[in-house]
N, C-alpha and C positions, 0 to 999 in steps of 0.2 A: 619543356616537353622533349622527350627522347625521340629521335628519328632512327628507324631501322630500315635499311635498304635491302630489298630482296635481290638476289643475284640477277634475276631477269630484268629488274628495274635498272640496275647498274649497266648491264649490257646494252639495253635499249637507250639509256641516257647517253652513253658514249657514242652510239651509232646515230641517233636521231636528234639529239639536242645539243650536245657539247660542240660539234663542228660548226654550229651556227651561233655566232656570238650574241646576236639579238635575242634568240630563243634562250640561250644560257642565262643571260641577264634577266629576262622576263621570268624564267623559272625561279630564279633566286628571289625575285620580288614577290611572286605569287606564293611561294612556299613560306616566306616570312609573313605575308598577309594571312595565310591559312593558320599559322601558329598563333598569331595575334587574335584573329577573329574568323573562325572556320565558317561562320554564317554570312560573311560579307557577300553581297550580291555579285560582285565581279567574279567570284570563284565559281558561280553556277553549280554549287555542290549538289549532288543527287545520288540516290541509291541506284544500284544496277539491278537488272531483272534477269530472270531465267537462271541458268546455271551459275551466274555470277552475282546472285542476289545478296550474298553475304559481304559484298564489297561496295564501296562508294567511289565516286570520282569527282574531281574538281578541274576547272578549266585553267590552262596556262594562256592560251589564245583562243580564238574562235573555234579552232579545230584540234588543238593539242590538249590532251587530257592526262591526268595522273590518276591511276587506280590505287586505292588505299583502303586500309582498315585502321580504325582508331580504337585502342583498348586502354582504358584508364588514362594515364599520362604518356602513352607511347603511340607514335604514329608509324605504321608499317606501310611503306611505299612498295607496291608490287609491279607496276608497269607505267610506261609513259610513251606517248605517241599520238598519232592522228586518230580521229574517231574510228575509222575502219581498222587501224592497227590494234587498238586496245579493246574494241568491242567485237572482234572477230568471233564467229560462232564456236571456234575450238575452245575446249575447256582450259581454264587457267591452271597452270601447274606451278603452284607456289609452295614448293616443299622447303627449299633452303633459304632461310633468312640469315643475314649477317649484319652485325653492327658495323657502322661505318668507321673506318680508321683513316686518318689523314696521312698522306705521304708528302714528300717534297713536291711532286708534280701533281697538279690538280686536273684530273680528267674524270672526276666524279662530282656529284652535286655539292654545292657549297654548304658548309655548316651554317645552321641558323641559331643564333643566340641573342 
């Protein structure tokens, strides 16, 4: 499965997840689980409602969520954060997607293979 990270996801990951080692590790574990079995009960996967009804979300922890879309064999990650951060009433502005490139320094989500 190919994973495409939206620029908003990367920004929020760097600010909200990466500085916390435990969350960073848990994110990697849950993303790997999602790729293996997106219906696993630990993920609490669900469709969003309202203006965000075209997106879905899965849980990293009790309060940390990842907002995504899945099309064919591609997973598009749009946002990550606490329940209030990702479900805020403001409309999602997901215009710019970029494919993840790895560099020497890892301040972005881990690759899942």
